[in-house]
C-alpha positions in Angstrom: -10.3 -30.7 53.8 -10.1 -33.9 52.6 -10.2 -34.3 49.1 -13.0 -35.5 46.8 -12.4 -39.3 45.6 -11.5 -39.3 42.2 -14.4 -41.8 41.3 -17.3 -39.1 42.7 -15.2 -36.1 40.7 -15.7 -38.4 37.8 -19.3 -38.5 38.2 -19.7 -35.0 39.2 -17.7 -33.9 36.0 -17.6 -35.9 32.9 -20.6 -38.1 33.8 -22.6 -35.0 34.7 -21.6 -33.3 31.6 -22.6 -36.2 29.3 -26.0 -36.4 30.9 -26.8 -32.8 30.4 -26.2 -33.0 26.6 -28.2 -36.4 26.4 -31.0 -34.5 28.1 -30.7 -31.1 26.6 -30.5 -32.6 22.9 -33.0 -35.1 23.8 -35.9 -32.4 25.0 -34.9 -30.2 22.3 -35.4 -33.0 19.7 -39.0 -33.9 21.4 -39.6 -30.2 21.4 -38.8 -29.5 17.6 -40.8 -32.6 16.4 -44.3 -31.5 18.3 -43.9 -28.1 17.1 -43.2 -29.2 13.6 -46.2 -31.6 13.7 -48.5 -29.2 14.6 -47.2 -26.4 12.4 -48.0 -29.6 9.3 -50.9 -30.3 11.2 -52.2 -26.3 11.0 -51.2 -25.9 7.6 -53.5 -28.6 6.4 -56.2 -27.8 9.0 -59.6 -26.6 7.2 -60.1 -23.9 10.2 -56.9 -22.1 10.9 -58.5 -19.9 13.3 -57.3 -21.1 17.1 -58.6 -19.6 20.5 -54.7 -18.8 21.6 -56.1 -16.6 24.6 -58.1 -19.7 25.6 -55.2 -22.3 24.8 -53.2 -20.4 27.2 -55.6 -19.7 29.9 -56.2 -23.6 29.7 -52.7 -24.2 29.6 -52.0 -22.4 32.9 -54.7 -23.8 34.9 -53.4 -27.4 34.3 -49.8 -26.1 35.0 -51.2 -24.6 38.2 -54.1 -26.9 38.9 -54.9 -25.9 42.6 -58.4 -25.3 42.3 -58.8 -29.0 40.7 -56.9 -31.2 42.9 -59.8 -31.9 45.3 -62.3 -32.8 42.6 -61.3 -36.5 41.9 -59.1 -38.3 44.1 -58.0 -35.4 46.6 -55.5 -37.3 48.8 -53.6 -38.7 45.3 -53.8 -35.3 43.7 -52.5 -33.4 46.4 -49.9 -35.9 47.1 -48.8 -35.8 43.2 -48.7 -31.8 43.3 -46.7 -31.7 46.4 -44.3 -34.5 45.0 -43.9 -32.4 41.8 -43.5 -29.0 43.5 -40.7 -30.8 46.2 -38.7 -32.8 42.8 -38.6 -28.7 40.9 -37.6 -27.0 44.2 -35.3 -29.6 45.6 -33.2 -30.2 41.7 -33.4 -27.0 40.6 -33.1 -24.5 43.5 -30.5 -26.5 46.2 -27.2 -24.6 46.2 -25.3 -27.8 45.8 -26.8 -28.5 42.5 -26.4 -25.0 41.4 -22.6 -24.9 42.3 -22.7 -28.0 40.4 -24.4 -26.4 37.4 -22.1 -23.4 37.7 -18.8 -25.2 37.6 -20.0 -27.3 34.7 -21.6 -24.8 32.3 -21.3 -21.5 34.0 -24.8 -20.9 34.3 -26.6 -20.8 37.9 -29.3 -18.7 39.4 -30.4 -18.0 43.2 -31.1 -21.0 45.7 -33.8 -21.5 48.2 -32.8 -21.4 52.0 -31.7 -25.0 53.1 -34.3 -25.0 55.6 -37.1 -24.3 53.4 -35.9 -26.8 51.1 -35.6 -29.6 54.0 -39.3 -28.7 54.4 -40.3 -30.0 51.0 -37.5 -32.7 50.7 -39.6 -34.5 53.8 -42.8 -33.6 51.8 -41.3 -35.1 48.7 -40.3 -38.0 50.6 -43.4 -38.5 52.3 -45.8 -38.2 49.6 -43.2 -40.3 47.1 -43.6 -43.2 49.4 -47.4 -42.7 49.2 -47.4 -42.7 45.7 -45.3 -45.7 45.3 -47.9 -47.8 47.8 -51.0 -46.3 45.8 -49.6 -48.0 42.8 -48.9 -51.0 44.5 -52.0 -51.7 46.7 -54.8 -50.2 44.6 -55.8 -52.2 41.7 -56.8 -49.4 39.5 -53.2 -47.6 39.5 -51.8 -51.1 39.3 -53.0 -51.9 36.6 -52.4 -48.8 34.8 -48.4 -48.8 36.2 -45.6 -50.1 34.1 -41.9 -51.3 35.3 -40.7 -47.6 34.1 -43.3 -46.2 36.5 -42.0 -47.9 39.3 -38.2 -47.4 38.2 -38.6 -43.8 38.0 -40.2 -43.5 41.7 -37.5 -45.6 43.0 -35.0 -43.5 41.5 -36.9 -40.4 43.1 -36.9 -41.6 46.5 -33.3 -42.6 46.4 -32.3 -39.3 45.4 -34.0 -37.6 47.8 -33.4 -40.0 50.8 -29.8 -40.2 50.3 -29.7 -36.2 49.8 -31.3 -35.6 53.0 -29.4 -38.2 55.0 -25.9 -36.7 53.6 -27.0 -33.3 54.7 -27.6 -34.6 58.6 -24.7 -34.4 61.0 -26.2 -37.9 62.3 -25.6 -39.5 58.9 -24.7 -43.2 59.7 -23.6 -43.8 56.4 -19.7 -43.0 54.9 -20.3 -39.4 53.0 -18.6 -40.2 49.9 -20.0 -43.6 49.2 -23.8 -41.9 49.9 -23.0 -38.8 47.3 -21.5 -41.3 44.9 -25.3 -43.2 45.3 -27.1 -40.3 45.3 -25.1 -38.6 42.1 -25.2 -41.8 40.0 -29.0 -42.2 40.6 -29.7 -38.4 39.5 -27.2 -39.1 36.4 -29.4 -42.0 35.4 -32.8 -39.9 36.1 -31.5 -37.2 33.8 -31.0 -39.2 31.2 -33.8 -41.4 31.2 -35.9 -37.7 31.2 -36.3 -37.7 27.4 -37.4 -41.2 27.1 -39.9 -41.3 29.6 -43.0 -39.6 30.7 -41.0 -37.1 32.4 -40.5 -35.5 29.1 -44.1 -33.8 29.9 -41.8 -31.2 31.7 -40.9 -29.8 28.1 -44.2 -31.0 26.3 -47.2 -30.2 28.4 -47.6 -26.6 27.7 -48.0 -27.5 24.4 -50.6 -30.4 25.0 -53.3 -27.9 24.8 -52.3 -26.4 21.6 -51.8 -29.6 19.7 -54.8 -31.1 20.9 -56.8 -27.9 19.9 -55.1 -28.1 16.4 -56.1 -31.7 16.1 -59.8 -31.2 16.1 -59.5 -28.5 13.4 -59.4 -31.0 11.1 -58.2 -31.0 7.0 -60.9 -30.6 4.9 -63.3 -33.6 4.4 -61.4 -35.0 7.7 -64.8 -35.1 9.4 -66.0 -37.7 6.4 -62.8 -39.5 6.9 -63.1 -39.9 10.8 -66.9 -41.2 10.1 -65.4 -43.9 7.5 -62.8 -45.1 9.9 -65.1 -45.6 12.7 -68.3 -47.1 10.6 -67.0 -48.2 7.4 -67.8 -46.9 4.1 -71.5 -46.7 4.6 -71.0 -44.3 7.5 -73.6 -41.4 8.3 -72.8 -38.2 6.9 -71.7 -35.1 9.4 
């Protein structure tokens, strides 16, 4: 058996552990700040009675928006949904990734069959290129897109394309070099998670509750809003 090159071992060992520390600490900080802010807002709210059951239901509906995908821009919505599902399954349920996680932190869980993940990988690559072209050629999307949106999409496409090719018997690229490319892209993505919109992977379940709390204004909060919008002679509410 050919030994793994030192540079690939470093990427999978110390660099991977460093990336895990960054993402765990970074996401934990964001969750703490979000919860702290909601607790503080609720403590000063004029009405502390929140419809928790409805908030929980709305959160589940938006976490699994199957019935909403066809309402607006169905092609984009379905592509985005498939892309997200493919990312989650490919990154969290591939045996190679779980072996790396187990050897690093001693934690793992059952993997999905490789044949099933191959299908989702191809679907993720296809929808990823569609989303990239959509941002490039649809003016409304291009205006709203920032440089980081393209960087994240390209990183994800690099990861999935290189990972898929590396596992093929017809792979024309030297395996170790391709896996280093795959690993480095993955490490960069992991480190970026707490500092980019991907942080919504942990913040999204809190969005509905935070929004509900935000509308339970502090005493005289309504009048403050009116003064902000209309000046000191604003209408009473």
